[in-house]
C-alpha positions as CSV (number, residue, x, y, z in Angstrom):
1,M,2.3,-3.8,54.9
2,I,4.8,-5.2,52.5
3,V,4.6,-9.0,52.9
4,G,6.6,-10.3,50.0
5,G,8.8,-9.5,47.1
6,A,10.3,-11.0,44.0
7,V,13.0,-10.2,41.4
8,L,12.1,-11.4,37.9
9,P,14.0,-10.7,34.5
10,T,11.9,-9.0,31.9
11,A,13.0,-10.5,28.6
12,P,10.0,-11.2,26.5
13,L,11.4,-14.6,25.6
14,L,10.6,-15.6,29.1
15,V,6.9,-15.2,28.8
16,P,5.1,-18.5,28.4
17,G,4.2,-19.1,24.8
18,I,6.3,-16.6,23.2
19,S,8.7,-19.0,21.7
20,A,8.0,-22.6,20.6
21,T,11.7,-23.5,21.1
22,L,13.7,-22.0,23.8
23,P,17.5,-21.5,23.7
24,D,19.6,-23.8,25.8
25,G,19.3,-22.8,29.5
26,V,16.3,-20.4,29.0
27,G,13.9,-23.1,30.3
28,K,15.5,-23.2,33.7
29,V,15.1,-19.5,34.0
30,C,11.4,-19.9,33.2
31,D,11.0,-22.7,35.8
32,S,12.6,-20.4,38.3
33,I,10.2,-17.5,37.5
34,D,7.2,-19.8,37.8
35,A,8.4,-21.1,41.2
36,A,9.1,-17.6,42.5
37,V,5.6,-16.4,41.4
38,E,4.0,-19.4,42.9
39,A,5.8,-18.7,46.2
40,L,4.5,-15.1,46.6
41,P,2.2,-14.7,49.5
42,E,-1.4,-13.8,49.2
43,C,-1.7,-10.1,48.7
44,D,-4.1,-7.2,48.0
45,V,-1.8,-5.4,45.6
46,I,1.4,-5.9,43.7
47,V,3.9,-2.9,42.9
48,V,5.8,-3.7,39.8
49,V,9.1,-1.7,39.1
50,A,11.2,-1.4,35.9
51,A,13.4,1.0,34.3
52,G,12.0,3.8,32.2
53,D,10.7,7.3,32.4
54,A,9.9,8.5,35.9
55,A,6.2,7.6,36.3
56,L,3.4,5.9,38.1
57,H,1.1,4.3,35.6
58,G,-2.6,4.8,36.0
59,S,-3.5,2.0,33.5
60,A,-2.0,-1.4,32.7
61,V,-2.5,-2.2,29.2
62,V,-0.1,-4.7,27.9
63,T,0.9,-5.6,24.4
64,L,4.0,-7.2,22.8
65,E,3.1,-5.7,19.5
66,G,6.4,-3.9,19.5
67,I,8.3,-7.2,19.2
68,G,5.9,-8.5,16.6
69,R,3.5,-10.3,18.9
70,G,0.5,-8.2,18.6
71,D,-1.6,-11.4,19.6
72,V,-0.2,-11.0,23.2
73,S,-2.3,-8.3,24.9
74,A,-4.4,-7.8,27.9
75,T,-5.5,-5.2,30.4
76,Y,-5.0,-5.6,34.0
77,E,-6.5,-3.8,37.1
78,V,-4.5,-0.9,38.7
79,D,-5.0,0.2,42.2
80,T,-5.3,3.9,41.2
81,A,-5.7,5.2,44.7
82,A,-2.4,3.6,45.8
83,A,-0.7,4.6,42.6
84,E,-1.7,8.3,43.1
85,Q,-0.5,8.1,46.7
86,V,2.9,6.8,45.7
87,A,3.2,9.3,42.8
88,A,2.6,12.2,45.2
89,A,5.1,11.0,47.9
90,A,7.8,10.3,45.2
91,G,7.1,13.4,43.2
92,Y,6.5,11.3,40.1
93,P,3.9,12.1,37.4
94,M,0.9,9.9,36.8
95,A,1.0,8.5,33.3
96,V,-2.0,7.1,31.6
97,D,-0.7,6.5,28.2
98,A,-1.0,2.9,27.0
99,P,0.5,0.4,26.5
100,L,3.0,-0.1,29.2
101,P,6.8,0.0,28.5
102,L,8.0,-3.5,27.4
103,D,10.1,-4.3,30.6
104,L,7.1,-3.3,32.8
105,A,4.7,-5.2,30.5
106,V,6.7,-8.5,30.9
107,L,6.6,-8.1,34.7
108,V,2.8,-7.6,34.6
109,L,2.5,-10.6,32.4
110,H,4.2,-12.7,35.0
111,V,2.0,-11.5,37.9
112,G,-0.8,-9.3,36.9
113,D,-3.4,-12.1,37.4
114,L,-2.6,-12.2,41.2
115,A,-3.9,-8.9,42.4
116,P,-4.4,-5.2,41.4
117,L,-1.3,-3.4,40.3
118,V,0.8,-0.3,41.0
119,P,3.0,-0.1,37.9
120,V,6.3,2.1,38.4
121,T,9.0,3.1,36.0
122,V,12.1,4.7,37.4
123,P,15.1,6.4,35.5
124,P,18.2,4.3,35.2
125,T,20.4,7.5,35.7
126,A,18.8,8.2,39.1
127,A,20.9,8.1,42.2
128,F,20.7,5.3,44.5
129,D,19.3,7.5,47.4
130,D,16.6,9.0,45.0
131,L,15.5,5.5,44.0
132,T,15.4,4.3,47.5
133,A,13.3,7.3,48.3
134,V,10.8,6.1,45.8
135,G,10.9,2.6,47.5
136,E,10.2,4.3,50.8
137,A,7.2,6.0,49.3
138,V,5.9,2.6,48.3
139,A,6.5,1.5,51.9
140,D,4.6,4.5,53.2
141,A,1.6,3.9,51.0
142,F,1.3,0.3,52.4
143,A,2.2,1.1,56.1
144,D,-1.4,0.0,57.0
145,D,-1.3,-3.6,58.3
146,D,-4.7,-4.3,56.8
147,V,-3.3,-4.0,53.2
148,R,-0.9,-6.6,52.1
149,A,1.4,-5.6,49.3
150,V,4.1,-7.5,47.3
151,V,6.9,-5.7,45.4
152,V,8.2,-7.1,42.1
153,A,11.4,-5.7,40.5
154,A,13.1,-6.2,37.3
155,G,16.0,-8.6,37.5
156,D,18.0,-8.1,34.3
157,L,21.6,-7.9,35.0
158,S,24.5,-7.2,32.7
159,A,24.1,-7.4,28.9
160,G,27.9,-7.5,28.5
161,L,29.0,-10.9,29.9
162,T,30.3,-12.8,26.7
163,E,31.3,-12.1,23.2
164,Q,27.7,-13.1,22.2
165,S,26.1,-10.4,24.5
166,P,24.2,-7.5,23.2
167,L,27.1,-5.2,24.5
168,H,29.7,-7.7,23.5
169,L,32.2,-8.4,26.3
170,V,32.2,-5.6,28.8
171,P,35.3,-5.6,31.2
172,G,34.0,-6.1,34.8
173,A,30.6,-7.1,33.9
174,I,30.9,-10.6,35.3
175,S,32.1,-9.2,38.7
176,W,29.4,-6.7,38.6
177,D,26.7,-9.4,38.3
178,E,28.4,-11.5,41.0
179,Q,28.3,-8.5,43.5
180,V,24.6,-7.7,42.7
181,V,23.5,-11.3,43.2
182,A,25.6,-11.6,46.5
183,A,23.9,-8.2,47.7
184,V,20.3,-9.6,47.0
185,D,21.1,-13.1,48.3
186,S,22.5,-11.7,51.6
187,G,19.7,-9.4,52.1
188,R,22.0,-6.5,52.1
189,L,20.6,-4.5,49.3
190,E,22.2,-1.4,50.5
191,G,25.4,-2.8,48.9
192,L,23.8,-2.0,45.4
193,S,24.7,1.7,46.1
194,R,28.2,1.3,45.0
195,L,27.2,-0.7,41.7
196,G,25.4,2.1,39.9
197,P,23.9,4.1,38.2
198,Q,27.1,4.8,36.1
199,E,28.6,1.4,36.5
200,A,25.2,-0.3,36.0
201,R,24.7,1.6,32.7
202,R,28.2,0.8,31.6
203,V,27.7,-3.1,31.9
204,G,24.1,-2.8,30.7
205,G,22.6,-3.7,34.1
206,H,19.0,-2.7,33.2
207,G,17.5,-3.9,36.5
208,W,19.7,-2.0,38.8
209,P,17.3,0.9,39.4
210,A,14.3,-1.3,40.2
211,L,16.5,-3.3,42.7
212,A,17.4,0.0,44.4
213,V,13.6,0.8,44.7
214,L,13.0,-2.8,46.1
215,H,15.6,-2.0,48.8
216,G,13.8,1.2,49.9
217,A,10.3,-0.5,49.8
218,T,11.4,-3.6,51.8
219,A,14.0,-2.4,54.3
220,R,11.4,-1.1,56.8
221,F,9.7,-4.5,57.0
222,K,13.0,-6.4,57.3
223,L,12.1,-8.5,54.2
224,G,14.9,-10.8,53.3
225,M,15.6,-12.0,49.6
226,V,17.0,-15.3,48.5
227,V,18.2,-15.7,45.0
228,R,16.6,-18.8,43.4
229,H,18.4,-18.6,40.1
230,Y,21.1,-16.8,38.2
231,S,22.4,-17.7,34.8
232,A,23.3,-16.0,31.4
233,P,22.2,-18.4,28.7
234,R,22.0,-15.7,26.1
235,G,24.9,-13.4,27.4
236,V,22.6,-11.4,29.6
237,G,22.5,-12.0,33.3
238,Y,19.0,-13.2,34.5
239,M,18.4,-13.1,38.2
240,V,15.4,-14.6,40.0
241,A,14.8,-14.0,43.8
242,H,12.1,-14.2,46.2
243,G,11.3,-13.1,49.7
244,S,8.5,-13.2,52.3
């Protein structure tokens, strides 16, 4: 059964030790991530979900070489049987190419030491119902009460909140973030359906598809989420949430 969940942003800057000096406000995000991870219940497997090509990943080789930090690399254990089961139910291919995409790699660096993984990437252009179905496939894979699973989804919100944002200042981006945070904090993740995928892409909300999967995976188990932190210290919305 699914016994817990978390929402964590995937900026490499948030990985411990990546930067000797953190920009103002980023330290609070890092502290919130640490608190959310520490609060996760004991589990047998962790499903990590981020945007990317539709795939279940049969290996979890992590490297930050693509951002000039080839010294940050590790290989984590994958629950291959569970990954294959989810892939079959969701109609997704199994991918074994290494390394993992960057967003997924950062999530794995946050939680990969806690339990074997089921790494999932979902397309940002997919419809809400299709993404929810992937989450339901995850729920089906862990319907057995003897297996305790946690789902961790990317929590990167709009990249167009200020004039310093990667997308500059996108009209409606602030309101979009507020609505996503409210949906997660209230436990009514079905409200995410009206916030993407087109609108999510317009405001640069890279975590939206993963949150839709989280909804599909946790709804059956009536798992509520609480937002621990939201801020945009670098003009990108970072949301940290936890549920158990």
